[in-house]
FIBA-932164 format. One record per residue: z, x, y of N, C-alpha, C, O in turn. Coordinates in nm, 2 decimals. Atoms other than C-alpha are relative to their C-alpha. Example, Ala and Ser with C-alpha at 12.3 -4.5 7.8 and 13.67 -1.06 7.14 Angstrom:
<rs>
+--------+--------+--------+--------+--------+--------+--------+--------+--------+--------+--------+--------+
:   n_c3 :   n_c1 :   n_c2 :  ca_c3 :  ca_c1 :  ca_c2 :   c_c3 :   c_c1 :   c_c2 :   o_c3 :   o_c1 :   o_c2 :
+--------+--------+--------+--------+--------+--------+--------+--------+--------+--------+--------+--------+
:   0.00 :   0.09 :  -0.12 :   0.78 :   1.23 :  -0.45 :   0.00 :   0.09 :   0.12 :   0.07 :   0.19 :   0.12 :
:   0.00 :  -0.09 :  -0.11 :   0.71 :   1.37 :  -0.11 :   0.08 :  -0.08 :   0.11 :   0.09 :  -0.03 :   0.22 :
+--------+--------+--------+--------+--------+--------+--------+--------+--------+--------+--------+--------+
</rs>
This chain:
<rs>
+--------+--------+--------+--------+--------+--------+--------+--------+--------+--------+--------+--------+
:   n_c3 :   n_c1 :   n_c2 :  ca_c3 :  ca_c1 :  ca_c2 :   c_c3 :   c_c1 :   c_c2 :   o_c3 :   o_c1 :   o_c2 :
+--------+--------+--------+--------+--------+--------+--------+--------+--------+--------+--------+--------+
:  -0.07 :   0.02 :   0.13 :  -3.88 : -15.12 :  13.04 :   0.13 :   0.08 :   0.01 :   0.13 :   0.19 :   0.05 :
:  -0.13 :  -0.07 :   0.00 :  -3.51 : -15.04 :  13.02 :   0.02 :   0.09 :  -0.12 :  -0.06 :   0.08 :  -0.22 :
:  -0.02 :  -0.10 :   0.10 :  -3.38 : -14.76 :  12.80 :   0.02 :  -0.06 :  -0.14 :  -0.05 :  -0.02 :  -0.24 :
:  -0.03 :   0.05 :   0.14 :  -3.25 : -14.98 :  12.51 :  -0.13 :  -0.06 :  -0.06 :  -0.15 :  -0.05 :  -0.18 :
:   0.13 :   0.06 :   0.05 :  -3.59 : -15.17 :  12.48 :  -0.09 :   0.12 :  -0.04 :  -0.16 :   0.11 :  -0.14 :
:   0.09 :  -0.12 :   0.03 :  -3.78 : -14.83 :  12.49 :   0.05 :   0.06 :  -0.13 :  -0.03 :   0.10 :  -0.21 :
:  -0.06 :  -0.06 :   0.12 :  -3.54 : -14.69 :  12.23 :  -0.04 :  -0.08 :  -0.13 :  -0.08 :  -0.03 :  -0.23 :
:   0.04 :   0.08 :   0.11 :  -3.60 : -14.99 :  12.00 :  -0.15 :   0.00 :  -0.03 :  -0.19 :   0.00 :  -0.15 :
:   0.14 :  -0.01 :   0.02 :  -3.97 : -14.97 :  12.05 :  -0.04 :   0.13 :  -0.07 :  -0.13 :   0.12 :  -0.16 :
:   0.03 :  -0.13 :   0.06 :  -3.98 : -14.60 :  11.95 :   0.05 :  -0.01 :  -0.15 :  -0.03 :   0.03 :  -0.24 :
:  -0.05 :   0.01 :   0.14 :  -3.76 : -14.67 :  11.64 :  -0.09 :  -0.09 :  -0.08 :  -0.13 :  -0.06 :  -0.20 :
:   0.09 :   0.09 :   0.07 :  -3.98 : -14.97 :  11.54 :  -0.13 :   0.07 :  -0.04 :  -0.18 :   0.04 :  -0.15 :
:   0.13 :  -0.06 :   0.02 :  -4.29 : -14.76 :  11.57 :   0.01 :   0.11 :  -0.11 :  -0.09 :   0.15 :  -0.17 :
:  -0.01 :  -0.11 :   0.10 :  -4.15 : -14.48 :  11.35 :   0.05 :  -0.04 :  -0.14 :   0.07 :   0.05 :  -0.22 :
:  -0.06 :   0.04 :   0.13 :  -4.02 : -14.69 :  11.06 :  -0.09 :   0.05 :  -0.12 :  -0.04 :   0.09 :  -0.22 :
:   0.09 :  -0.04 :   0.11 :  -4.33 : -14.61 :  10.85 :   0.00 :   0.15 :  -0.02 :  -0.05 :   0.19 :  -0.13 :
:   0.01 :  -0.14 :   0.01 :  -4.30 : -14.24 :  10.91 :   0.13 :   0.06 :  -0.04 :   0.21 :   0.12 :   0.04 :
:  -0.13 :  -0.06 :   0.05 :  -4.01 : -14.13 :  10.69 :  -0.01 :   0.15 :   0.01 :  -0.11 :   0.21 :  -0.01 :
:   0.00 :  -0.14 :  -0.01 :  -3.90 : -13.78 :  10.74 :  -0.01 :   0.07 :  -0.13 :   0.04 :   0.02 :  -0.23 :
:   0.01 :  -0.08 :   0.12 :  -3.98 : -13.51 :  10.48 :   0.14 :   0.06 :  -0.04 :   0.16 :   0.10 :  -0.15 :
:  -0.12 :  -0.06 :   0.02 :  -3.63 : -13.38 :  10.52 :   0.10 :  -0.08 :  -0.09 :   0.19 :  -0.02 :  -0.15 :
:  -0.10 :   0.09 :   0.07 :  -3.45 : -13.68 :  10.36 :   0.01 :   0.04 :  -0.15 :   0.12 :   0.05 :  -0.20 :
:  -0.02 :  -0.03 :   0.14 :  -3.53 : -13.60 :  10.00 :   0.06 :   0.14 :  -0.03 :   0.14 :   0.16 :  -0.12 :
:  -0.07 :  -0.14 :   0.01 :  -3.43 : -13.23 :  10.05 :   0.15 :  -0.01 :   0.03 :   0.23 :   0.05 :  -0.05 :
:  -0.14 :   0.02 :  -0.02 :  -3.10 : -13.34 :  10.20 :   0.07 :  -0.06 :  -0.12 :   0.17 :  -0.02 :  -0.16 :
:  -0.05 :   0.07 :   0.11 :  -3.04 : -13.58 :   9.92 :   0.02 :   0.09 :  -0.13 :   0.11 :   0.08 :  -0.20 :
:   0.00 :  -0.09 :   0.12 :  -3.12 : -13.31 :   9.65 :   0.10 :   0.11 :   0.02 :   0.15 :   0.17 :  -0.08 :
:  -0.08 :  -0.11 :  -0.03 :  -2.90 : -13.05 :   9.82 :   0.15 :  -0.03 :   0.01 :   0.23 :   0.06 :   0.01 :
:  -0.14 :   0.04 :  -0.03 :  -2.58 : -13.24 :   9.88 :   0.05 :  -0.10 :  -0.10 :  -0.02 :  -0.20 :  -0.13 :
:  -0.06 :   0.09 :   0.09 :  -2.35 : -13.41 :   9.63 :   0.09 :  -0.09 :   0.08 :   0.20 :  -0.05 :   0.13 :
:  -0.08 :   0.09 :  -0.08 :  -2.22 : -13.72 :   9.81 :   0.10 :  -0.08 :  -0.08 :   0.18 :  -0.15 :  -0.03 :
:  -0.08 :   0.08 :   0.09 :  -2.04 : -13.86 :   9.51 :   0.15 :  -0.01 :   0.04 :   0.22 :   0.10 :   0.05 :
:  -0.14 :   0.03 :  -0.04 :  -1.70 : -14.02 :   9.60 :   0.05 :   0.05 :   0.13 :   0.17 :   0.05 :   0.16 :
:  -0.04 :  -0.05 :  -0.13 :  -1.71 : -13.88 :   9.95 :  -0.01 :  -0.11 :   0.10 :  -0.08 :  -0.21 :   0.08 :
:   0.02 :   0.09 :  -0.12 :  -1.68 : -14.07 :  10.28 :  -0.09 :   0.07 :   0.09 :  -0.07 :   0.19 :   0.12 :
:   0.10 :  -0.06 :  -0.09 :  -1.97 : -14.01 :  10.51 :   0.00 :  -0.07 :   0.14 :   0.04 :  -0.18 :   0.15 :
:   0.02 :   0.05 :  -0.14 :  -2.04 : -14.05 :  10.88 :  -0.14 :   0.02 :   0.04 :  -0.19 :   0.14 :   0.03 :
:   0.13 :  -0.02 :  -0.06 :  -2.38 : -14.11 :  11.03 :   0.01 :  -0.04 :   0.15 :   0.04 :  -0.15 :   0.18 :
:   0.00 :   0.02 :  -0.15 :  -2.40 : -14.08 :  11.41 :  -0.14 :  -0.03 :   0.04 :  -0.24 :   0.04 :   0.01 :
:   0.13 :   0.04 :  -0.04 :  -2.69 : -14.27 :  11.56 :  -0.08 :  -0.06 :  -0.11 :  -0.19 :  -0.03 :  -0.14 :
:   0.06 :   0.07 :   0.12 :  -2.76 : -14.50 :  11.27 :  -0.14 :  -0.06 :   0.02 :  -0.22 :  -0.05 :  -0.07 :
:   0.12 :   0.06 :  -0.03 :  -3.04 : -14.68 :  11.44 :  -0.01 :  -0.14 :  -0.07 :   0.07 :  -0.17 :  -0.16 :
:   0.00 :   0.14 :   0.05 :  -3.15 : -15.04 :  11.36 :  -0.04 :  -0.02 :  -0.14 :  -0.01 :  -0.13 :  -0.20 :
:   0.04 :   0.01 :   0.14 :  -3.28 : -14.97 :  11.01 :   0.10 :   0.07 :  -0.09 :   0.08 :   0.06 :  -0.22 :
:  -0.10 :  -0.07 :   0.08 :  -2.99 : -14.75 :  10.89 :  -0.07 :   0.08 :  -0.12 :  -0.02 :   0.08 :  -0.23 :
:   0.08 :  -0.06 :   0.10 :  -3.26 : -14.56 :  10.69 :   0.07 :   0.11 :  -0.08 :   0.07 :   0.11 :  -0.20 :
:  -0.07 :  -0.11 :   0.07 :  -3.06 : -14.24 :  10.61 :   0.12 :  -0.05 :  -0.08 :   0.14 :  -0.01 :  -0.19 :
:  -0.12 :   0.05 :   0.07 :  -2.74 : -14.43 :  10.52 :  -0.04 :  -0.07 :  -0.12 :   0.02 :  -0.06 :  -0.23 :
:   0.04 :   0.08 :   0.12 :  -2.93 : -14.66 :  10.29 :  -0.05 :   0.09 :  -0.11 :  -0.02 :   0.07 :  -0.23 :
:   0.05 :  -0.10 :   0.10 :  -3.11 : -14.37 :  10.12 :   0.11 :   0.07 :  -0.07 :   0.11 :   0.09 :  -0.19 :
:  -0.11 :  -0.08 :   0.06 :  -2.79 : -14.18 :  10.07 :   0.08 :  -0.10 :  -0.09 :   0.12 :  -0.06 :  -0.20 :
:  -0.08 :   0.10 :   0.08 :  -2.61 : -14.50 :   9.94 :  -0.08 :  -0.03 :  -0.13 :  -0.01 :  -0.06 :  -0.23 :
:   0.08 :   0.02 :   0.13 :  -2.90 : -14.54 :   9.68 :  -0.03 :   0.12 :  -0.07 :  -0.10 :   0.12 :  -0.17 :
:   0.03 :  -0.12 :   0.07 :  -2.91 : -14.18 :   9.58 :   0.07 :   0.01 :  -0.14 :   0.15 :  -0.08 :  -0.17 :
:  -0.06 :  -0.02 :   0.14 :  -2.81 : -14.05 :   9.23 :   0.15 :   0.02 :   0.01 :   0.22 :  -0.02 :  -0.08 :
:  -0.15 :  -0.03 :  -0.02 :  -2.46 : -13.94 :   9.36 :   0.04 :  -0.07 :   0.13 :   0.07 :   0.01 :   0.22 :
:  -0.03 :   0.06 :  -0.13 :  -2.38 : -14.20 :   9.62 :   0.14 :   0.02 :   0.04 :   0.23 :   0.04 :  -0.04 :
:  -0.13 :  -0.01 :  -0.05 :  -2.08 : -14.17 :   9.84 :   0.09 :  -0.12 :  -0.02 :   0.03 :  -0.23 :  -0.05 :
:  -0.09 :   0.11 :   0.00 :  -1.77 : -14.39 :   9.83 :  -0.03 :  -0.10 :   0.11 :  -0.03 :  -0.22 :   0.09 :
:   0.03 :   0.09 :  -0.12 :  -1.85 : -14.52 :  10.18 :  -0.07 :   0.08 :   0.10 :  -0.07 :   0.21 :   0.11 :
:   0.07 :  -0.06 :  -0.11 :  -2.07 : -14.45 :  10.48 :   0.04 :  -0.09 :   0.12 :   0.03 :  -0.21 :   0.12 :
:  -0.02 :   0.07 :  -0.12 :  -1.97 : -14.54 :  10.83 :  -0.11 :   0.05 :   0.10 :  -0.12 :   0.17 :   0.12 :
:   0.10 :  -0.03 :  -0.10 :  -2.25 : -14.55 :  11.09 :   0.05 :  -0.03 :   0.14 :   0.12 :  -0.13 :   0.16 :
:  -0.04 :   0.03 :  -0.14 :  -2.20 : -14.53 :  11.46 :  -0.13 :  -0.01 :   0.08 :  -0.22 :   0.07 :   0.07 :
:   0.12 :   0.03 :  -0.08 :  -2.46 : -14.68 :  11.69 :   0.04 :  -0.04 :   0.14 :   0.13 :  -0.12 :   0.16 :
:  -0.03 :   0.03 :  -0.13 :  -2.45 : -14.70 :  12.07 :  -0.05 :  -0.14 :   0.05 :   0.02 :  -0.21 :   0.12 :
:   0.06 :   0.13 :  -0.05 :  -2.67 : -15.01 :  12.12 :   0.03 :  -0.12 :  -0.09 :   0.01 :  -0.11 :  -0.21 :
:  -0.04 :   0.12 :   0.08 :  -2.54 : -15.35 :  12.01 :  -0.11 :  -0.06 :  -0.08 :  -0.09 :  -0.09 :  -0.20 :
:   0.11 :   0.06 :   0.08 :  -2.88 : -15.48 :  11.91 :  -0.04 :   0.08 :  -0.12 :  -0.07 :   0.03 :  -0.23 :
:   0.03 :  -0.09 :   0.11 :  -2.95 : -15.17 :  11.70 :   0.10 :  -0.01 :  -0.11 :   0.07 :  -0.01 :  -0.23 :
:  -0.11 :   0.01 :   0.10 :  -2.61 : -15.20 :  11.53 :  -0.01 :  -0.13 :  -0.08 :   0.01 :  -0.13 :  -0.20 :
:   0.02 :   0.13 :   0.06 :  -2.67 : -15.57 :  11.46 :  -0.11 :   0.00 :  -0.10 :  -0.10 :  -0.05 :  -0.21 :
:   0.12 :  -0.01 :   0.09 :  -3.01 : -15.50 :  11.31 :   0.03 :   0.09 :  -0.12 :  -0.01 :   0.06 :  -0.23 :
:  -0.04 :  -0.09 :   0.11 :  -2.87 : -15.21 :  11.10 :   0.09 :  -0.08 :  -0.10 :   0.07 :  -0.07 :  -0.22 :
:  -0.08 :   0.08 :   0.09 :  -2.60 : -15.44 :  10.96 :  -0.08 :  -0.10 :  -0.08 :  -0.04 :  -0.13 :  -0.19 :
:   0.08 :   0.09 :   0.07 :  -2.86 : -15.70 :  10.88 :  -0.08 :   0.07 :  -0.11 :  -0.09 :   0.01 :  -0.22 :
:   0.08 :  -0.08 :   0.10 :  -3.07 : -15.44 :  10.69 :   0.09 :   0.04 :  -0.11 :   0.05 :   0.03 :  -0.23 :
:  -0.10 :  -0.05 :   0.10 :  -2.76 : -15.31 :  10.51 :   0.03 :  -0.12 :  -0.09 :   0.04 :  -0.11 :  -0.22 :
:  -0.03 :   0.12 :   0.08 :  -2.68 : -15.67 :  10.40 :  -0.11 :  -0.04 :  -0.09 :  -0.10 :  -0.08 :  -0.20 :
:   0.13 :   0.03 :   0.08 :  -3.04 : -15.73 :  10.29 :  -0.01 :   0.09 :  -0.12 :  -0.06 :   0.04 :  -0.22 :
:   0.00 :  -0.10 :   0.11 :  -3.01 : -15.42 :  10.07 :   0.11 :  -0.02 :  -0.09 :   0.12 :   0.05 :  -0.20 :
:  -0.12 :   0.02 :   0.09 :  -2.68 : -15.54 :   9.92 :   0.10 :   0.11 :   0.01 :   0.17 :   0.14 :  -0.09 :
:  -0.08 :  -0.12 :  -0.01 :  -2.50 : -15.24 :  10.05 :   0.12 :  -0.01 :   0.10 :   0.18 :   0.09 :   0.14 :
:  -0.11 :   0.02 :  -0.10 :  -2.24 : -15.40 :  10.28 :   0.14 :   0.05 :  -0.04 :   0.23 :   0.06 :   0.04 :
:  -0.12 :  -0.05 :   0.06 :  -1.96 : -15.28 :  10.05 :   0.01 :   0.15 :   0.01 :   0.12 :   0.21 :   0.00 :
:   0.01 :  -0.15 :   0.00 :  -2.07 : -14.92 :  10.09 :  -0.02 :   0.05 :   0.15 :   0.04 :   0.15 :   0.19 :
:   0.04 :  -0.04 :  -0.14 :  -2.21 : -14.90 :  10.45 :   0.05 :  -0.10 :   0.10 :   0.03 :  -0.22 :   0.09 :
:  -0.04 :   0.09 :  -0.11 :  -2.06 : -15.03 :  10.77 :  -0.05 :   0.07 :   0.13 :  -0.04 :   0.20 :   0.14 :
:   0.05 :  -0.05 :  -0.13 :  -2.20 : -14.98 :  11.12 :   0.08 :  -0.06 :   0.11 :   0.10 :  -0.18 :   0.12 :
:  -0.07 :   0.04 :  -0.12 :  -1.99 : -14.99 :  11.43 :  -0.07 :   0.03 :   0.12 :  -0.14 :   0.13 :   0.13 :
:   0.07 :  -0.02 :  -0.13 :  -2.12 : -15.02 :  11.78 :   0.10 :   0.05 :   0.10 :   0.21 :   0.00 :   0.12 :
:  -0.08 :  -0.05 :  -0.11 :  -1.97 : -14.81 :  12.06 :  -0.08 :  -0.01 :   0.12 :  -0.20 :   0.01 :   0.12 :
:   0.08 :   0.01 :  -0.12 :  -2.07 : -14.85 :  12.42 :  -0.06 :   0.13 :   0.04 :   0.00 :   0.24 :   0.02 :
:   0.07 :  -0.13 :  -0.05 :  -2.32 : -14.60 :  12.56 :   0.08 :   0.06 :   0.12 :   0.15 :  -0.01 :   0.19 :
:  -0.08 :  -0.07 :  -0.11 :  -2.17 : -14.34 :  12.80 :  -0.09 :   0.01 :   0.12 :  -0.05 :   0.07 :   0.22 :
+--------+--------+--------+--------+--------+--------+--------+--------+--------+--------+--------+--------+
</rs>
C-alpha cells in the first residue's frame, strides 16, 4: 500500500474518535473575525468545521493539505456543511 492510501485509511478509521482537545481549544480561543490557517486539514476538515461552527467563528479559515484526494474530500465535506464561504482548502504537493 502506498503512503497516500495508508494515510487515508488511517484518517478514515479515526473519524469516529474525535479528540478531547477540540472543545478545550474552542473554549480557550476567541476566533471571532480572525483569519485562521489549518495545516494538514485532512479529508474531513474536522477541526476547521468545528471552529467555523463555534460560538465565535473566524472570518475565514484556510486549510492546507498535501494530498490531492484528501483536499478534494475536505472541500466536499465543507460544501456539504454549507461552509464553503468560510473555509477553503488548498492542496500543495508533498515534499
